[in-house]
Each structure stands twice: as structure tokens, then as C-alpha cells.
N, C-alpha and C positions, 0 to 999 in steps of 0.2 A: 215256670222256668227255674226259679230258685231251688224248689225242692227236687227237681230232676237233677240238677248239678250237685246237691248234697247226696242224693241217692248214688249217683254215679261215683262220687268220691268214695263212699262208703264201700261200695262193690268192688272197686278197683284197687283199693289200698286197704285191705283187711288188716294188715299188720300195723296200721298206724297207732293203734291203742295198746300194742304188745308190750312196749317198754313201760307203760304206766301200770300194766298188769302185775309187774314183779320188779318194781324199781326199789331201790334202798334209798330212802329218803334223806339220810344224814350219813353217808358212808364213814366219815371220820369218827363221829361219836358212836355210832351204832356197832361199829367193829371194834372199837376200843373197849365196849362193854362185854363182848364175847371173848376178845383177846387182849387182856390188860397189858400185856408185855409189848404188844405191838409197837413199831416205830413208824412204819409206812405200809403202803398197800399199792398193788397193781391191779388194773382192771382188764379183762380179756372180754370182748364183746364177741359173741359168735351167733350164728344164725340157727334157730330152732325151726326145722322146715318139715314138710309133710314126710319126708322119708323118715325123719327122727320120731315123728308122731306114730308111724306105722310100727317102728320098733318098740316104742313103748306099749303099745296095743298087744304085741307079741309076748313081751316080757312081764307085762302086768295085765294079764287078761280081765276084761270088765272095767279096766280104767283106762281113761282116755284124756288127750290133751284137747282142750277147747280151741277152736280156730283162732280165738283172741289171744291165745298162748303162743302161737307161733310168731316168728319174727325175731329180732335182736334181743339178746339177752345178756347180762353181765355177770361173770364169776369174778370175785375178788380174790387175789393171792395175798394172803397176810404176811408180812415180814417183820422180823426183829433184825435191823441192820441188813445183813446178807442172808440170814437164816430164814427159811420158810417155816411158819407156824401152822400154816393150814389155809383153808378156803372159807369164803362166806357166799352164799347164795340166798336170794329171796325168791320164795314161790307162793303162788297164791292157788287156793283150792276153793271151789264152789260149797257153801253151805246154805241151809235155810235162812241164815242171818246175813246173807250176801257173801262177799269175798272175805276168806280168811287169809291173811297175808303173814307168813313166818319167815323170819330171818334164821338160816341154818348155818352153823359152824361145822365144818367137816375137816377132819385130820387127813394127812397125805395117804393114808391107807383106805380113804373112802369110807370112814366110819363117822357117825354122828358124834361131835364134840360137845354141843350146846345148841339150844334154840331159844328164840324169844318171839313173841308175838308182836308184829308191827302194826297189825290191824286186825280186830276182832270185835264185832258187835254182839257176840253171844253172851247172854247174862250168866251161862254156865262156865265161862272162862275162868272164873275164880276157883272153881272146883278142880282144874287140871293145871293151873299156872303154879305149880310147885315142884320141888326137887324130888319127891318120890315119884311123881308121874314121869318127869324127865329122865330119871334114871333108867327108866324102861327102854329109852332110846339111845342114851349115851353109850359109846363104846360099841355100838351095834353097826354091822355093815347091811348091805342090801339083802343078802341071803337070810341073816338072822331077824331082820325086821319082817321079812315075808312069813316067818313063822307065826307072827301075831295075827295074820289073816285068817278069818273063816274060809270055808270052801267057796264061798260066793266070790272071793277075791277083792271084796270091797270093804266088808265090815271086819272089825277088830273082834278077836277071840275073847273067851273069859279071862284068860291070864291078863291081858292088858286092860280090859274094862273093870277088872277088880279094883283097880286104882282110879277107876273114874265112874263110880256107881251112879253119881248125879249128873254125868255129862257125857252118856255113851256117844251121841251124835257127834259132838265135838272131838272126842277122842278118835272116832272114826275119821274124821277130816284131818287130824293131825297125823295119824298113821299114813293115810293116802299121800298127803304132801310129803312126809319123810321119804317114802319108797320112790316117788317121782323125782324127788330132789337128788337123791343118790344116784338113781338110774341115768337122769338126765346129765349129771355132772361127768359120769364116766363116758356116756355116748357122745357128748358134745365136746368136752373139754380134755379128756384124759391123754389123748395123743399129744396135745401140745403141752400139757402140764409136764408130762414125763419125758418128752424129746427135746423140748425147747428150753423149759424153765429149769434146768438141772442146776 
């Protein structure tokens, strides 16, 4: 009987684990690292649902959101007094080493400002956790990052992998995570950010 109840809970509440999938563990400290001038932040919690999942499949063919990623997620609006500095969002991506969680700093034009690993068990992280690799992402919007994709829509091309010769799999994970982060930020939060929080 006990196992039946657990099974039913897991079936009928699939989003129960979604928050843990993409949660910022220490928002105050971690956002301060990406935005040293910040004085405070707002958080906007929105639902990533099946409709959004289908939009991701259309915009990024061969990339999908796992069912565990559906549910409520938080975007942080970073402020210096009343001035908006940008946004912070955490996304996770599957890898052969488990989930890789990345904290993304995004500017108001939906370009990557910076990023940091929150969780990554790959021993190859040391090969790409450097400024040269990050610079391939910083300042880029969704369309520009798509230019790093191979024709398969999943792996990175030679231009990006040239800066990650010892960690191509992890570079692919970071690229897919960046693409989904920018796309989801616009699909889920853009209207509210542009119309409500001026």
C-alpha cells in the first residue's frame, strides 16, 4: 500500500521536483558575484508548461525540455537602487556526469552577460571554466549563439570547440543550456519584464 501511494504521488505531481531542478541556492551571494554593483533583486516566479515545451522544440529542433523541468521557475531581476542591471536565471542540462547547473546573467537585450557553474561533476570543467571560453558566450543573443550549433542542432561547431579541445561534451552541454536559457527567458518572462517592470 505504501508503494502505491508513493507511485501515485509521483504520477500526479510531476512538477514537484521542478523547483529543485533549477533553483538558485544562495541568491544574495551568487547574484552579487555576477553583478557586484547590485543593491537588491526581485524574483518573478512563472510556470514553464507543456505549451512552452512545444515552443522550445520548434525554436530549437532536437532539443527538448525534460518533464522534470516543467513547473514553476524563478527569474531574478537585478537592481542597483531603482536601476535594472539585468537578470539571473539558473538552468540545468543533462550530461553523462549528471545534471550540470549553470547560473546565467542576462542583460536587458537578452544577451549573455556572464555565467557560473553552480553544480558540475565533470572532471573536464577545469578546461572550460575560464574567460576565453566564456567570452564566446558573453554579449551574444539567441540568434548569435545558434551560429555555434552544428547541423544536428545539438552539438557545437568547430569554432566553439576550438576553445574546449579537452572538453567537447561539456562545451556542448553549456551551449545547449545557454540557448534554452535565452529562449525560455523571452518566451516566459519577456512580456512581464517589458510591460510591468519598466
